[in-house]
N, CA, C and O of each residue as an XYZ file, in Angstrom:
460
protein
N      87.830    123.660     94.206
C      89.154    124.671     95.039
C      88.589    125.313     96.342
O      87.452    125.771     96.459
N      89.704    125.271     97.455
C      89.336    126.190     98.403
C      90.435    127.542     98.149
O      91.502    127.598     97.537
N      89.470    128.828     99.091
C      89.987    130.006     98.434
C      91.616    130.133     99.646
O      91.413    129.686    100.775
N      92.460    130.463     99.486
C      93.412    130.926    100.359
C      93.299    131.160    101.398
O      92.143    131.511    101.633
N      94.080    131.161    102.453
C      93.591    131.534    103.807
C      94.675    132.898    104.277
O      95.823    133.032    103.855
N      94.092    133.673    105.085
C      95.342    134.661    105.125
C      94.655    135.042    106.989
O      93.467    135.164    107.287
N      95.631    135.129    107.763
C      95.560    135.869    108.869
C      96.229    136.648    109.343
O      97.448    136.483    109.301
N      95.674    137.764    109.958
C      95.976    139.438    110.040
C      96.238    139.250    111.452
O      95.437    138.471    111.968
N      97.300    139.824    112.402
C      96.606    140.574    113.776
C      96.121    141.864    113.692
O      96.338    142.715    112.829
N      95.339    141.920    114.836
C      94.168    142.964    114.655
C      95.227    144.341    115.034
O      94.856    145.455    114.665
N      96.490    144.194    115.752
C      97.080    145.094    116.276
C      98.048    146.026    115.006
O      98.945    146.850    115.185
N      97.539    145.586    113.919
C      98.107    146.171    112.937
C      97.216    147.544    112.573
O      97.514    148.204    111.578
N      96.228    147.886    113.347
C      95.649    148.882    113.029
C      94.779    149.157    111.375
O      93.930    148.482    110.793
N      95.455    150.438    111.026
C      94.822    150.704    109.579
C      95.330    149.507    108.168
O      94.966    149.411    106.996
N      96.102    148.915    108.830
C      97.460    148.256    107.990
C      96.064    146.655    107.875
O      95.630    146.330    106.769
N      95.818    146.255    108.573
C      94.953    145.457    109.185
C      93.693    145.602    108.535
O      93.433    144.568    107.920
N      92.867    146.409    108.433
C      92.049    146.711    107.732
C      92.038    147.087    106.482
O      91.006    146.862    105.849
N      93.046    147.677    105.880
C      93.186    147.300    104.493
C      93.453    146.107    103.721
O      92.973    145.726    102.653
N      94.710    145.370    104.831
C      94.796    143.989    104.069
C      93.445    142.984    103.821
O      93.032    142.258    102.916
N      93.102    143.307    104.906
C      91.383    142.579    105.120
C      90.741    142.827    103.823
O      90.560    141.909    103.024
N      90.316    144.298    103.538
C      89.501    144.124    102.515
C      90.224    143.703    101.309
O      89.706    142.872    100.564
N      91.654    144.325    100.990
C      92.303    143.715     99.988
C      92.134    142.574     99.659
O      91.501    142.515     98.605
N      92.401    141.622    100.062
C      92.176    140.022    100.184
C      91.059    139.371     99.885
O      90.854    138.537     99.003
N      90.158    139.941    100.913
C      88.598    139.216    100.435
C      88.342    139.527     99.150
O      87.720    138.675     98.514
N      88.794    140.965     98.345
C      88.282    141.301     97.287
C      89.022    140.561     96.068
O      88.678    140.379     94.901
N      90.246    140.183     96.837
C      90.865    138.917     95.559
C      90.332    137.430     95.740
O      90.802    136.494     95.092
N      89.175    137.270     96.800
C      88.745    136.131     96.852
C      89.944    135.186     98.009
O      90.430    134.124     97.620
N      90.167    135.561     98.918
C      90.840    134.876     99.899
C      90.010    134.878    101.384
O      89.441    135.918    101.715
N      89.970    133.989    102.044
C      89.413    133.900    102.927
C      90.353    134.604    104.447
O      91.521    134.220    104.512
N      89.993    135.331    105.308
C      90.907    136.061    105.826
C      90.467    135.975    106.949
O      89.294    136.335    107.047
N      91.169    135.477    108.275
C      90.592    135.533    109.494
C      91.753    136.353    110.300
O      92.968    136.159    110.261
N      90.972    137.389    111.087
C      91.584    138.237    112.126
C      91.890    138.031    113.223
O      90.912    137.850    113.949
N      93.309    137.938    113.953
C      93.889    137.044    115.160
C      93.728    138.713    115.977
O      93.737    139.830    115.460
N      93.599    138.336    117.289
C      93.646    139.147    118.347
C      95.166    139.312    118.922
O      95.508    140.098    119.805
N      95.967    138.424    118.243
C      97.357    138.716    119.196
C      98.146    137.163    118.354
O      97.676    136.349    117.559
N      99.403    137.285    118.949
C     100.204    136.305    118.034
C      99.615    134.512    118.605
O      99.526    133.583    117.802
N      99.364    134.408    119.743
C      98.894    133.236    120.102
C      97.831    132.549    119.148
O      97.913    131.557    118.424
N      96.791    133.453    119.415
C      95.507    133.543    118.521
C      95.876    133.222    116.733
O      95.538    132.309    115.979
N      96.623    134.313    116.565
C      97.212    133.818    114.985
C      97.787    132.562    114.957
O      97.408    131.784    114.082
N      98.782    132.155    115.889
C      98.942    130.380    115.465
C      98.130    129.426    116.036
O      98.583    128.291    116.184
N      96.867    129.724    116.425
C      95.576    128.743    116.471
C      95.100    128.938    115.045
O      94.709    127.907    114.498
N      95.059    129.927    114.415
C      94.108    130.538    113.252
C      95.106    130.161    111.895
O      94.704    130.264    110.736
N      96.387    129.736    112.248
C      97.035    129.715    111.189
C      97.010    128.208    110.059
O      97.408    128.019    108.910
N      96.344    127.371    111.063
C      96.151    125.839    110.262
C      95.694    125.998    108.933
O      94.713    126.662    108.602
N      96.546    125.275    108.084
C      95.818    125.405    106.641
C      95.848    127.129    106.048
O      95.157    127.483    105.093
N      96.620    127.918    106.683
C      96.709    129.076    105.731
C      98.076    129.149    105.335
O      99.094    128.589    105.743
N      97.743    130.341    104.047
C      99.010    130.289    103.120
C      99.535    130.728    103.637
O     100.621    130.214    103.906
N      99.051    132.553    104.417
C     100.055    133.490    104.840
C     100.089    133.816    106.329
O      99.131    133.203    106.798
N     100.619    134.377    107.165
C     100.104    135.057    108.486
C     100.825    136.500    108.249
O     101.934    136.557    107.718
N     100.199    137.534    108.632
C     100.934    138.895    109.177
C     100.948    139.252    110.017
O      99.869    139.372    110.599
N     102.458    139.767    110.819
C     101.879    140.064    112.451
C     103.011    141.286    112.309
O     103.963    141.280    111.529
N     102.768    142.015    112.971
C     103.267    143.450    113.707
C     104.764    142.788    114.662
O     104.720    141.831    115.435
N     105.783    143.466    114.385
C     106.990    143.078    115.057
C     106.466    143.212    116.921
O     106.602    142.427    117.860
N     105.883    144.510    116.819
C     105.545    143.803    118.431
C     104.433    143.279    118.478
O     103.590    143.356    117.584
N     104.245    142.346    120.145
C     102.798    142.050    120.433
C     102.775    142.322    121.509
O     103.497    143.209    121.964
N     101.902    141.608    122.252
C     101.129    142.216    123.428
C     101.606    140.999    124.474
O     101.936    141.319    125.616
N     101.628    139.893    124.146
C     102.220    139.059    124.995
C     103.466    138.229    124.474
O     104.086    137.530    125.275
N     103.827    138.295    123.190
C     104.930    138.075    122.736
C     105.144    138.776    121.500
O     104.201    139.015    120.745
N     106.555    139.188    121.197
C     106.801    139.551    120.070
C     106.044    138.859    118.737
O     105.313    137.869    118.744
N     106.481    139.762    117.487
C     106.004    139.546    116.342
C     107.584    138.253    116.170
O     107.404    137.036    116.128
N     108.279    138.577    116.135
C     109.285    137.780    115.903
C     109.660    136.177    116.484
O     110.296    135.285    115.924
N     108.850    136.208    118.137
C     108.869    135.149    118.158
C     107.925    134.353    117.792
O     108.122    133.176    117.487
N     106.575    135.038    117.787
C     105.136    134.217    116.866
C     105.728    133.757    115.825
O     105.637    132.609    115.389
N     106.488    134.831    115.299
C     107.041    133.843    113.653
C     107.899    133.042    113.605
O     108.192    132.725    112.452
N     108.549    132.472    114.515
C     109.748    131.651    114.909
C     108.484    130.155    115.111
O     108.445    129.094    114.488
N     107.639    130.645    116.169
C     107.098    129.145    116.820
C     106.239    129.052    115.345
O     106.679    128.048    114.784
N     105.148    129.715    114.450
C     104.953    129.717    113.616
C     105.632    128.925    112.485
O     105.152    127.923    111.955
N     106.827    129.509    112.177
C     107.537    128.580    111.274
C     107.919    127.089    111.678
O     107.653    126.104    110.989
N     108.498    127.075    112.744
C     108.825    125.628    113.332
C     107.654    124.856    113.045
O     107.778    123.811    112.406
N     106.458    125.271    113.465
C     105.332    124.425    113.729
C     104.485    124.081    111.725
O     103.850    123.150    111.229
N     104.920    125.244    111.284
C     104.088    125.308    109.711
C     105.414    125.496    108.951
O     105.747    126.678    109.036
N     106.081    124.942    108.411
C     107.284    125.399    107.256
C     106.617    125.785    106.406
O     107.048    126.813    105.883
N     105.486    125.307    105.913
C     104.727    125.791    104.421
C     104.100    127.436    104.938
O     104.477    128.317    104.165
N     103.509    127.777    105.726
C     103.350    128.818    105.819
C     104.160    130.051    105.964
O     105.145    129.996    106.700
N     103.818    131.347    105.251
C     104.633    131.975    104.854
C     104.434    133.512    105.725
O     103.404    134.179    105.826
N     105.233    133.673    106.059
C     105.104    134.584    107.266
C     105.400    136.124    107.089
O     106.578    136.343    107.369
N     104.794    137.134    106.758
C     105.376    138.429    106.869
C     105.150    139.359    107.736
O     103.970    139.704    107.804
N     106.137    140.067    108.663
C     106.378    141.053    109.586
C     106.326    142.274    109.300
O     107.119    142.547    108.399
N     105.428    143.599    109.864
C     105.353    144.255    109.703
C     105.985    145.309    110.527
O     105.828    145.226    111.745
N     106.580    146.150    110.110
C     107.342    147.111    111.539
C     107.996    148.673    110.854
O     107.551    149.213    109.841
N     108.820    149.047    111.466
C     109.109    150.397    111.331
C     110.278    149.641    109.862
O     110.371    148.485    109.448
N     111.219    151.342    109.303
C     112.169    150.891    108.400
C     113.102    150.853    109.331
O     113.292    151.778    110.120
N     113.793    149.720    109.311
C     115.124    149.484    110.699
C     115.755    148.077    110.118
O     115.312    146.966    110.407
N     116.795    148.313    109.306
C     117.548    147.181    108.859
C     117.751    146.307    109.990
O     117.424    145.182    109.612
N     118.020    146.284    110.839
C     118.590    145.398    112.088
C     117.085    144.468    112.365
O     117.074    143.247    112.213
N     116.076    145.110    112.711
C     114.974    144.494    112.719
C     114.406    143.554    111.350
O     114.032    142.385    111.445
N     114.431    144.176    110.361
C     114.435    143.365    109.297
C     115.495    141.925    108.913
O     115.374    140.842    108.340
N     116.417    142.602    109.533
C     117.459    141.228    109.697
C     117.316    140.016    110.458
O     117.540    138.842    110.166
N     116.644    140.892    112.102
C     116.093    139.575    113.278
C     114.935    139.302    112.325
O     114.942    138.110    112.018
N     114.047    139.905    111.808
C     112.661    138.976    111.166
C     113.051    137.358    110.109
O     112.651    136.199    110.213
N     114.138    138.148    109.004
C     114.458    136.802    108.533
C     115.071    135.808    109.270
O     114.653    134.650    109.272
N     116.024    136.176    109.890
C     116.472    135.309    110.806
C     115.774    134.358    111.612
O     116.243    133.263    111.921
N     114.224    134.946    112.081
C     113.478    134.143    112.903
C     112.227    133.301    111.893
O     111.175    132.708    112.131
N     113.175    133.705    110.442
C     111.773    133.138    109.677
C     111.400    133.561    108.719
O     111.620    133.045    107.623
N     110.644    134.765    108.936
C     110.011    135.999    108.288
C     110.184    135.539    106.838
O     111.378    135.472    106.549
N     109.252    135.156    105.698
C     109.360    135.306    104.025
C     109.769    136.923    103.959
O     110.582    137.321    103.125
N     109.154    137.777    104.877
C     109.186    139.347    104.067
C     109.225    140.068    105.055
O     108.582    139.553    105.969
N     109.833    141.374    105.425
C     109.830    142.346    106.304
C     109.193    143.327    105.326
O     109.507    143.573    104.162
N     107.881    143.998    106.350
C     107.363    145.201    104.882
C     107.471    145.976    106.361
O     107.314    145.563    107.510
N     107.865    147.496    105.720
C     107.564    148.620    106.363
C     106.031    149.661    106.333
O     105.309    149.913    105.368
N     105.927    150.035    107.537
C     104.417    150.363    107.569
C     104.575    151.434    106.156
O     103.589    151.144    105.479
N     105.213    152.323    105.554
C     105.317    153.006    104.831
C     104.980    152.661    103.344
O     104.819    153.462    102.423
N     104.909    151.294    103.309
C     105.381    150.693    101.833
C     103.897    150.378    101.294
O     103.045    149.742    101.915
N     103.723    151.080     99.720
C     102.433    150.826     99.616
C     101.556    149.476     98.932
O     102.133    148.907     98.006
N     100.717    149.146     99.187
C      99.861    148.190     99.465
C      99.840    147.499     98.663
O      99.866    146.326     99.033
N      99.786    147.722     97.228
C     100.460    146.645     96.135
C     101.468    146.231     96.680
O     101.273    145.128     97.190
N     102.685    146.696     96.837
C     104.122    145.703     97.074
C     103.723    145.310     98.724
O     104.676    144.699     99.205
N     102.997    145.420     99.372
C     102.901    144.404    100.851
C     101.853    143.073    100.650
O     101.831    142.008    101.267
N     100.997    143.565     99.536
C     100.310    142.226     98.556
C     101.264    141.351     97.854
O     101.500    140.144     97.910
N     101.707    142.267     97.222
C     103.086    140.744     96.137
C     103.529    140.118     97.545
O     103.349    138.923     97.780
N     103.994    140.806     98.270
C     105.014    140.019     99.462
C     104.198    139.422     99.668
O     103.967    138.564     98.817
N     103.322    139.477    100.810
C     102.314    138.511    101.426
C     101.858    137.048    100.213
O     101.883    135.849    100.489
N     101.553    137.558     99.161
C     101.474    136.183     98.145
C     102.654    135.441     97.497
O     102.668    134.416     96.816
N     103.668    136.278     97.919
C     105.229    135.785     97.699
C     105.389    135.695     96.077
O     105.846    134.648     95.618
N     105.058    136.672     95.262
C     105.341    137.088     94.376
C     106.811    137.973     93.567
O     106.742    138.339     92.394
């Protein structure tokens, strides 16, 4: 059985590094994307994709909507500030979860996995 795949956008900074380390220790295959467009390319056969709400060429919301439309089974998690409006928009765009920057790593990991 192949290891589950996770795609993380590098723009998440320290959170990307922490998620990369955490999921590699769990045996996941982790791919780091430069931006949303690259994340969409790397998301083939991925179980989850983690995106920031902001982006270089397009917002994380738009990238999320495109990913979910193309791959309905992929679990997209958006990370951003504690903001109810952004959280509602993330869910509207098709995100499985919205994570705040201050959320503990264990909680973030649980939401990425879908538990």
